[in-house]
C-alpha positions as CSV (number, residue, x, y, z in Angstrom):
1,M,130.6,56.3,194.2
2,K,128.5,55.1,197.7
3,E,129.9,51.7,196.7
4,A,133.4,52.9,196.2
5,L,133.6,54.8,199.3
6,I,132.2,51.6,201.1
7,V,135.2,49.7,199.8
8,F,137.5,52.3,200.5
9,G,136.5,52.3,204.2
10,G,136.6,48.6,204.6
11,G,139.9,48.7,202.5
12,G,141.4,50.8,205.3
13,L,140.6,49.2,208.4
14,G,141.8,45.6,206.8
15,A,145.4,47.5,206.0
16,L,145.5,49.0,209.3
17,L,144.7,45.6,210.8
18,R,147.4,44.1,208.6
19,Y,149.8,46.5,209.3
20,L,149.1,46.2,213.5
21,I,149.4,42.4,213.1
22,N,152.9,43.2,211.1
23,R,154.0,45.5,213.5
24,Y,153.4,43.0,216.6
25,F,154.1,39.4,215.0
26,G,156.8,40.7,212.3
27,T,159.4,40.9,215.3
28,V,158.8,37.7,216.8
29,Q,158.6,35.9,212.9
30,A,162.2,35.0,212.9
31,Q,162.7,32.9,210.0
32,F,159.1,32.2,208.8
33,P,156.2,34.6,208.0
34,Y,154.0,34.3,210.7
35,A,152.7,37.7,210.3
36,T,151.4,37.5,206.7
37,L,149.9,33.6,207.3
38,L,147.8,35.2,210.2
39,A,146.6,37.9,208.4
40,N,145.6,35.7,205.5
41,V,144.0,33.4,208.1
42,L,142.2,35.8,209.7
43,S,140.9,37.1,206.6
44,C,139.9,34.0,205.0
45,L,138.0,33.0,208.3
46,L,135.9,36.6,208.7
47,L,135.2,35.9,204.6
48,G,133.7,32.7,205.3
49,F,131.9,33.8,208.1
50,V,130.4,36.8,206.2
51,I,129.6,34.7,203.1
52,G,127.9,32.1,205.0
53,W,126.1,34.6,207.4
54,L,124.8,36.5,204.2
55,A,124.0,33.1,202.6
56,L,121.3,32.7,205.4
57,K,119.6,36.1,204.9
58,S,116.8,36.3,202.2
59,G,118.4,38.9,200.2
60,Q,122.3,39.0,200.2
61,N,123.4,42.9,201.3
62,Q,125.4,44.2,198.9
63,L,127.0,47.0,200.7
64,L,128.3,44.5,203.7
65,R,129.6,41.9,201.0
66,L,131.7,45.3,199.8
67,L,132.2,46.5,203.2
68,F,133.9,43.2,204.4
69,V,134.5,41.0,201.7
70,T,135.8,43.2,198.9
71,G,137.1,45.8,201.4
72,F,137.9,44.4,204.8
73,C,139.3,40.7,203.8
74,G,140.9,42.6,200.9
75,G,142.8,45.0,202.5
76,L,143.6,42.5,205.4
77,S,145.0,39.6,203.2
78,T,148.1,39.9,201.3
79,F,148.6,37.2,198.6
80,S,151.9,39.7,197.5
81,T,153.3,39.8,200.5
82,F,153.2,36.1,200.7
83,T,154.6,35.7,197.3
84,L,157.5,38.0,198.1
85,E,158.1,36.2,201.6
86,S,158.6,33.0,199.9
87,M,160.9,34.0,197.1
88,E,162.8,35.6,199.8
89,L,163.1,32.1,201.8
90,Y,164.1,30.6,198.2
91,K,166.7,32.9,197.7
92,Q,168.3,32.1,201.6
93,G,167.9,28.5,200.7
94,M,165.5,27.7,202.6
95,A,163.3,25.6,200.0
96,W,161.8,23.4,202.7
97,L,159.8,26.7,204.2
98,V,159.3,27.7,201.3
99,L,157.1,24.7,200.6
100,L,155.3,24.9,204.2
101,N,154.9,28.5,203.9
102,I,152.7,27.9,200.4
103,A,151.1,24.7,202.0
104,G,150.4,26.2,205.1
105,N,148.8,29.6,203.5
106,F,146.7,27.3,201.2
107,I,145.4,24.7,203.5
108,L,144.7,26.9,206.7
109,C,143.2,29.5,204.3
110,V,140.5,27.0,203.0
111,A,139.9,25.4,206.5
112,A,139.6,28.9,207.8
113,I,136.9,29.8,204.9
114,I,135.3,26.4,206.0
115,L,135.6,27.1,209.3
116,G,134.0,30.9,209.1
117,M,131.0,29.3,206.8
118,Y,130.4,26.8,209.5
119,L,130.3,29.5,212.6
120,A,128.1,31.3,210.4
121,N,125.3,29.0,210.0
122,N,126.2,26.2,211.9
123,R,126.4,23.7,209.4
124,P,129.4,22.8,206.9
125,I,129.3,24.4,203.5
């Protein structure tokens, strides 16, 4: 039960940050879903940092992993919104923005995880 509450708390905080990002950047996104991209990249950066930081510890702290990786990053990142926004771009006839959105999310999120791990332990993965 303790683990479930930790995931719940982290997820709620991540979802709140996701909401705030969308509220601020959603108004300036025009045609491209910048808010979702930013939330996903920030989530991956934090995920990489936490994973890298926990790897330095002799025993990975499962509660910290549940709080940040499963909870916070899970609440902050959003694959479903990314997919819906990609489909909306496609319906509007902007196939090139769909490809840019897909490639941008994948490439930037992988790079953010690598950067986060690097920042956590001062060396590449």
